[in-house]
C-alpha positions, -999 to 999 in steps of 0.1 A, spaced: -700 215 -389 -715 231 -358 -744 255 -356 -719 282 -349 -701 273 -381 -734 276 -400 -740 311 -384 -706 323 -394 -710 309 -429 -743 327 -432 -728 360 -421 -699 356 -446 -723 348 -474 -741 381 -467 -710 401 -476 -704 384 -509 -708 406 -540 -701 405 -577 -669 425 -578 -674 432 -615 -704 454 -608 -703 460 -570 -680 472 -543 -676 452 -511 -700 463 -483 -685 486 -457 -703 467 -429 -727 439 -421 -756 452 -401 -770 427 -376 -802 441 -363 -819 422 -334 -848 441 -321 -858 414 -296 -822 410 -284 -823 372 -289 -787 369 -299 -773 391 -272 -767 363 -247 -744 346 -272 -721 376 -277 -692 363 -255 -690 332 -277 -695 352 -309 -667 376 -300 -643 347 -298 -652 335 -333 -656 369 -349 -627 393 -343 -644 418 -367 -676 419 -346 -685 451 -327 -717 458 -307 -739 488 -301 -741 499 -264 -723 518 -237 -686 525 -244 -667 494 -233 -638 489 -258 -625 458 -240 -658 442 -250 -657 457 -285 -688 477 -277 -697 514 -280 -721 540 -293 -730 547 -329 -702 572 -335 -676 546 -322 -691 520 -345 -684 544 -374 -648 545 -363 -648 507 -364 -661 507 -399 -634 532 -409 -607 509 -394 -600 535 -366 -608 513 -336 -578 492 -328 -599 469 -305 -616 455 -336 -595 434 -360 -610 438 -395 -581 423 -414 -596 433 -447 -631 421 -438 -662 442 -434 -671 450 -398 -701 432 -384 -721 456 -363 -745 439 -339 -773 462 -330 -794 449 -301 -829 465 -297 -827 480 -332 -849 469 -361 -842 472 -398 -870 498 -401 -853 520 -374 -824 527 -398 -845 529 -430 -868 557 -417 -841 583 -415 -865 611 -406 -877 592 -375 -844 574 -368 -834 579 -331 -807 605 -327 -783 579 -311 -786 558 -343 -784 585 -369 -746 581 -375 -754 545 -386 -783 553 -409 -761 559 -440 -746 524 -436 -778 509 -450 -765 522 -484 -728 513 -480 -734 481 -460 -757 451 -461 -782 437 -436 -779 401 -423 -816 393 -424 -842 368 -435 -852 366 -472 -885 383 -463 -865 413 -450 -871 406 -413 -845 401 -386 -831 367 -381 -846 354 -349 -831 323 -334 -861 302 -343 -862 315 -378 -825 308 -384 -830 273 -372 -862 265 -391 -860 285 -423 -852 266 -455 -843 299 -472 -810 309 -457 -816 290 -424 -809 254 -414 -842 238 -421 -844 221 -387 -876 207 -371 -883 229 -340 -914 228 -319 -932 261 -319 -947 259 -284 -938 285 -259 -918 262 -237 -895 252 -266 -890 288 -277 -880 298 -241 -857 268 -239 -841 278 -272 -831 311 -258 -819 296 -225 -797 270 -244 -782 298 -265 -774 319 -234 -760 290 -215 -736 283 -244 -748 247 -251 -765 253 -285 -740 269 -308 -714 242 -305 -738 214 -313 -730 195 -345 -756 200 -372 -757 163 -378 -769 160 -342 -797 185 -347 -808 173 -381 -834 144 -382 -847 151 -347 -875 173 -333 -860 200 -312 -884 204 -283 -883 217 -247 -874 183 -232 -844 178 -254 -832 214 -249 -836 210 -212 -814 179 -214 -787 200 -228 -790 226 -201 -792 200 -173 -778 167 -187 -778 150 -153 -809 161 -133 -804 133 -108 -769 145 -99 -782 181 -99 -809 172 -74 -783 158 -50 -760 188 -56 -788 211 -47 -798 191 -16 -761 191 -5 -761 230 -5 -796 244 -11 -787 279 0 -758 285 -23 -767 265 -54 -792 290 -69 -765 317 -69 -738 294 -81 -757 282 -112 -765 303 -142 -801 316 -144 -809 293 -173 -796 262 -156 -814 270 -124 -847 276 -143 -843 244 -162 -835 225 -130 -867 237 -114 -887 225 -144 -869 191 -145 -875 185 -108 -912 191 -113 -915 170 -145 -891 142 -135 -894 139 -98 -928 154 -89 -910 178 -66 -904 216 -66 -872 227 -47 -886 261 -38 -921 250 -29 -914 217 -12 -879 224 3 -849 202 12 -865 183 40 -892 170 16 -865 160 -8 -847 141 20 -879 123 28 -884 111 -7 -847 102 -10 -849 81 21 -880 63 8 -862 58 -26 -892 47 -46 -904 57 -81 -881 82 -99 -863 88 -66 -848 52 -68 -822 66 -93 -814 94 -70 -809 70 -41 -787 48 -62 -765 77 -73 -762 88 -37 -751 53 -26 -725 53 -53 -712 89 -48 -721 98 -12 -686 113 -6 -694 140 -33 -725 151 -13 -713 152 23 -742 174 36 -770 153 23 -766 129 53 -775 158 77 -808 162 59 -815 125 59 -808 123 96 -837 147 102 -862 124 84 -884 104 107 -888 68 97 -924 58 87 -945 50 118 -957 14 120 -925 0 104 -900 7 132 -895 -30 139 -864 -34 118 -868 -70 110 -903 -69 95 -889 -53 63 -852 -42 66 -850 -30 30 -879 -5 35 -859 12 63 -825 11 48 -826 47 37 -833 61 72 -802 70 92 -823 73 124 -831 36 122 -795 28 119 -786 50 149 -814 34 170 -802 -1 161 -766 8 169 -777 20 203 -797 -11 210 -768 -33 199 -744 -13 222 -765 -23 252 -769 -59 240 -731 -63 236 -723 -46 269 -747 -71 286 -726 -100 274 -699 -90 297 -719 -103 327 -727 -136 310 -710 -170 310 -695 -181 277 -724 -201 263 -752 -175 270 -729 -148 256 -723 -169 225 -760 -174 220 -767 -137 225 -741 -127 200 -753 -151 174 -789 -140 179 -779 -103 176 -759 -111 144 -790 -127 129 -810 -96 135 -784 -70 126 -766 -86 97 -789 -69 71 -775 -35 82 -741 -45 68 -756 -40 33 -769 -6 41 -751 26 29 -745 37 65 -722 7 70 -700 18 40 -700 53 54 -685 39 87 -717 47 106 -725 11 117 -693 2 135 -711 -21 160 -728 -40 132 -694 -44 116 -679 -56 149 -708 -79 154 -699 -97 122 -665 -105 136 -679 -113 170 -702 -139 155 -671 -155 138 -654 -154 172 -684 -170 189 -685 -199 164 -648 -205 162 -641 -203 199 -662 -235 204 -631 -254 192 -598 -255 211 -564 -263 196 -560 -301 194 -530 -322 205 -509 -333 235 -475 -321 223 -463 -286 214 -459 -296 178 -495 -310 175 -509 -279 192 -489 -257 169 -502 -275 138 -538 -272 150 -533 -235 157 -518 -229 123 -547 -247 106 -576 -227 121 -569 -217 157 -553 -184 146 -587 -174 132 -600 -170 167 -574 -144 175 -580 -127 142 -617 -125 148 -612 -109 183 -587 -85 168 -610 -75 139 -640 -70 163 -619 -46 185 -605 -29 155 -640 -21 140 -649 5 166 -636 39 174 -655 56 203 -649 46 239 -686 36 244 -684 12 214 -651 -2 224 -664 -9 259 -694 -27 246 -674 -48 220 -647 -54 246 -672 -68 270 -685 -93 244 -649 -102 233 -638 -109 268 -668 -131 275 -662 -152 243 -624 -150 240 -610 -153 275 -621 -189 282 -607 -200 248 -575 -180 253 -570 -193 288 -576 -230 280 -555 -228 248 -526 -215 269 -530 -241 296 -529 -269 269 -496 -256 256 -483 -252 291 -492 -288 300 -476 -300 268 -445 -280 275 -442 -294 310 -445 -329 296 -419 -323 270 -396 -303 293 -400 -271 273 -405 -259 238 -385 -274 209 -353 -255 198 -329 -263 169 -301 -239 165 -269 -251 182 -250 -225 203 -212 -223 209 -218 -243 240 -235 -270 220 -269 -263 235 -300 -257 213 -310 -220 212 -331 -208 184 -338 -203 147 -312 -178 135 -311 -175 97 -279 -168 79 -295 -162 46 -278 -161 12 -266 -132 -10 -295 -111 -21 -314 -117 12 -324 -89 36 -336 -100 70 -363 -76 82 -370 -78 119 -405 -68 131 -410 -66 168 -441 -84 180 -454 -98 147 -481 -123 159 -490 -152 137 -525 -141 128 -512 -106 121 -485 -121 99 -512 -138 78 -528 -104 73 -494 -90 63 -488 -120 39 -520 -110 20 -507 -75 15 -473 -87 3 -486 -111 -23 -488 -82 -48 -450 -78 -44 -439 -113 -52 -442 -149 -40 -447 -152 -2 -442 -182 20 -452 -184 57 -435 -205 83 -438 -209 120 -411 -212 147 -409 -212 184 -397 -181 201 -372 -181 229 -384 -185 265 -394 -162 279 -410 -146 249 -396 -111 254 -377 -89 230 -343 -89 248 -341 -127 243 -362 -131 211 -345 -105 189 -311 -122 191 -328 -157 189 -342 -150 154 -311 -132 142 -281 -146 123 -258 -138 153 -277 -163 176 -248 -188 174 -225 -161 187 -245 -154 219 -248 -170 253 -266 -164 285 -253 -159 320 -267 -171 353 -264 -136 368 -286 -120 342 -319 -106 354 -332 -89 323 -330 -118 298 -303 -102 276 -277 -126 263 -240 -118 260 -214 -120 233 -200 -155 235 -164 -144 227 -159 -117 254 -189 -119 277 -201 -83 269 -238 -76 271 -253 -79 236 -262 -42 233 -273 -26 201 -237 -16 194 -223 -52 198 -253 -66 180 -245 -45 149 -208 -54 152 -216 -91 152 -238 -86 122 -210 -69 103 -185 -96 112 -209 -122 99 -212 -104 65 -245 -87 71 -251 -50 65 -269 -35 95 -292 -10 78 -308 20 95 -345 26 90 -341 45 57 -310 28 43 -313 2 15 -278 -11 13 -262 -33 -14 -288 -58 -26 -260 -81 -39 -250 -89 -4 -269 -97 29 -284 -73 53 -304 -69 85 -329 -41 92 -359 -34 113 -395 -22 104 -428 -16 121 -437 -6 157 -462 -33 167 -448 -41 202 -441 -6 212 -475 6 200 -492 -23 219 -475 -15 252 -483 22 248 -518 21 235 -532 -13 245 -565 -21 228 -560 7 203 -535 -15 186 -564 -34 171 -579 -2 156 -546 10 142 -532 -23 131 -536 -16 94 -516 16 98 -489 -3 115 -488 -29 87 -487 -1 62 -454 10 76 -440 -25 73 -452 -29 37 -438 5 29 -404 -5 42 -404 -38 24 -415 -21 -9 -386 3 -5 -362 -26 -1 -378 -44 -31 -374 -12 -52 -337 -11 -42 -332 -45 -58 -333 -70 -29 -343 -104 -44 -354 -120 -11 -369 -103 20 -372 -126 50 -394 -111 78 -386 -125 113 -399 -116 147 -392 -122 184 -425 -129 200 -463 -125 198 -486 -111 224 -519 -114 242 -546 -86 238 -576 -88 261 -602 -61 269 -605 -56 306 -570 -68 312 -554 -102 317 -566 -120 349 -543 -115 379 -521 -144 389 -506 -145 424 -469 -151 429 -455 -147 464 -429 -119 466 -403 -141 481 -404 -164 451 -397 -138 425 -364 -119 419 -381 -97 393 -416 -97 379 -426 -91 343 -462 -92 332 -464 -128 321 -432 -142 336 -410 -137 366 -374 -145 375 -374 -171 402 -353 -164 434 -325 -189 438 -335 -196 473 -372 -200 467 -393 -230 458 -400 -228 421 -437 -228 410 -449 -257 389 -449 -237 356 -411 -230 356 -386 -234 328 -350 -225 322 -341 -194 302 -335 -204 266 -300 -188 267 -291 -202 301 -309 -231 318 -296 -221 352 -318 -190 351 -353 -203 362 -383 -184 349 -418 -188 363 -448 -183 339 -483 -171 347 -508 -199 343 -533 -198 314 -538 -163 301 -531 -146 334 -504 -121 344 -485 -114 375 -492 -77 372 -528 -65 371 -544 -42 346 -525 -53 314 -546 -53 282 -515 -60 262 -486 -82 273 -462 -109 263 -434 -130 279 -457 -159 288 -462 -194 275 -490 -195 249 -494 -202 212 -500 -165 206 -468 -155 223 -445 -183 215 -454 -196 180 -439 -169 159 -441 -165 121 -414 -161 95 -423 -147 60 -402 -151 29 -409 -127 1 -393 -136 -32 -390 -105 -54 -365 -116 -80 -374 -104 -115 -405 -86 -103 -395 -49 -101 -369 -40 -127 -393 -19 -145 -396 4 -115 -358 9 -111 -346 43 -124 -312 50 -138 -299 75 -163 -266 72 -182 -251 107 -179 -218 103 -197 -196 77 -215 -159 85 -216 -136 63 -237 -98 62 -230 -85 37 -256 -103 4 -249 -114 15 -214 -148 32 -208 -159 52 -178 -196 51 -174 -214 77 -152 -249 70 -141 -274 90 -121 -295 67 -98 -307 63 -63 -307 25 -66 -279 4 -51 -264 -27 -66 -268 -18 -102 -241 -32 -126 -228 -21 -160 -219 -42 -191 -210 -34 -227 -226 -58 -253 -232 -60 -290 -268 -70 -283 -284 -54 -252 -305 -83 -240 -279 -111 -246 -254 -114 -218 -234 -138 -241 -225 -108 -263 -206 -90 -236 -173 -75 -247 -158 -65 -213 -133 -83 -192 -157 -82 -163 -191 -67 -155 -187 -39 -130 -209 -27 -101 -216 10 -99 -196 27 -72 -207 63 -64 -225 64 -97 -194 53 -118 -180 22 -134 -147 16 -152 -149 -12 -178 -122 -26 -200 -128 -43 -234 -112 -77 -234 -103 -80 -272 -83 -53 -290 -99 -64 -323 -132 -49 -311 -119 -13 -315 -145 7 -336 -172 -19 -331 -208 -7 -325 -220 -17 -291 -244 -9 -263 -237 1 -227 -264 -15 -205 -273 -9 -169 -284 -41 -151 -308 -45 -122 -296 -67 -93 -316 -96 -109 -298 -91 -143 -326 -74 -162 -316 -44 -184 -332 -12 -171 -313 13 -192 -290 13 -223 -271 37 -245 -254 31 -279 -217 36 -282 -187 28 -304 -158 9 -288 -129 33 -283 -151 64 -288 
């Protein structure tokens, strides 16, 4: 029972009479000379449809003058629902004696005076009005609660009543406790810490948005709990104490750290706070300055200059400078401003320190295979660290500073790693290749796949980026990562066919100048049209970007935009890499939902990304037929440079490669086509999804139509590759009754029962996912 229930019960008890000797009262008169109950009228009107109040005529509020109240008593006011009960007349500002003294009764009340004889007063046993305090404390008709009688508690009682937080409290909650101002304030402002942040977030509007009672209690709680008065001290003082975060403000600071997105304007106030003088040396006591955004901004500025200076340093001094800066600034990664994205340089510095440490070690080995193994073990982490450092910053000033440090640390490692692979390739006569071509010459790593496999081509999926993608895909199923060599040169025109299932059907031609192979059978250029035709002839479904195909077969599709984005935006690829990977994961998830059991991600090449551009390599014009960034087609009549290999699709086509990490064209931040581990050692991911997603496949059996022993099943679904069976037990394939399980075609399947003796047998029509799991079923009777 709530306090409101107790109030209603008390009112109802007032109207009880001995019908043997009395008539029912015409009305219950509720006098309230102090108007204590007036603030609770909205709640009381909801609970008492027979309640009417004295006041200006407002029938929609069930309120009117005395003469209207007489109409209510007579049942002539449709706004008040008596339903056989006496009217309850609430009379604010009126005392019981006002009605009893008829000769001095105010004229406006005179129509009600006679109701003291036909009605009954709701009042204390001593004949006085029920005040809120009396109703709560009295043991004679009240609730007998323990209520403090100090002024603060009495004011808080009326505030709690007006705010609507008192009447709905359970009596069991009120009994056995002392009701005082502090407890009542906790009802009005149950979370003063959050209220304080809400006020600081919008100090101009909050006072008008909150009810008067809540605002009044908030001011009192601030003074009592936080030693602070919002109106007297102001928001800047609050921001100063929040930044300091000591004493009772520690809880405020903790809540702000956990919920800063809910109070976006608080940061602007904190930014105005000057850090304490004498403690501006960050590393004396980092924790004491963690609450001051100005300190963080100052340190970001200092770090920006320090990183930019690394661009003019040799590798070892730059490495020392970065590691020293990381030691000084690492504490800021634990500050709130880092979580808010306001310490991008400190975040980048963490990755730069990783780059500084790891770039001390070069890939080991003297053969391409040994170098590849070393790179797969830990060399890729150098590329990942450089990419993460560049991706941590947004503004041009920050990118320039981080780029300068990355270049100083990364370029020597990148260049020497490439030269080691180039030397190993020259010793081995090229990079290994395995897939035989129609001419008997090794070409590449095409993958025919098996039924239930969809090949997903991602242009420009570098090995370290593939590891990041692998981590995202592990929630979708079992993922395996392999590495293969790309075609030479490592460009899309050659590499896309090289990693495709039609690689054995393609050849190169000595007259080709853009590294595009031809169809082996007819010599036509392997354009997109002919590529799709060959896929179809090999039993692969060439799927457009939104198509999902038949997951019981084989397919080829494409996803992502890494290479195009890199060519167009350069260094911004690092910043937006997660978004690019999101698109790939979205496509793979879509195919997984469609029922594909295996998704094999293949790619054509990797790439180099270097702030400030790849170093310029010179190649005399007479030696090159055409120049690409990292490679060039050697003129037949010219002397070939030392770093020259035959085109993977045709050895007669000679391709020169830029030495180390250089490029034949200046100003390229992003490029590929050269000979390096980053460009030529490409990943292949296999995602096994079988049995992992049947619960997410949706299908609805719309109709079952029997024609003798043949059943036509109609299903509404957007999923391809679903099959239909009829069984006696839904989960047991061994109980199938049909001559053959059928695949849905345009939402329909036509199944025949194998045994005539099954006519009239109870059975279940089941819809099967591509992996055989039952995703929908419907009972039926054989033959209808």
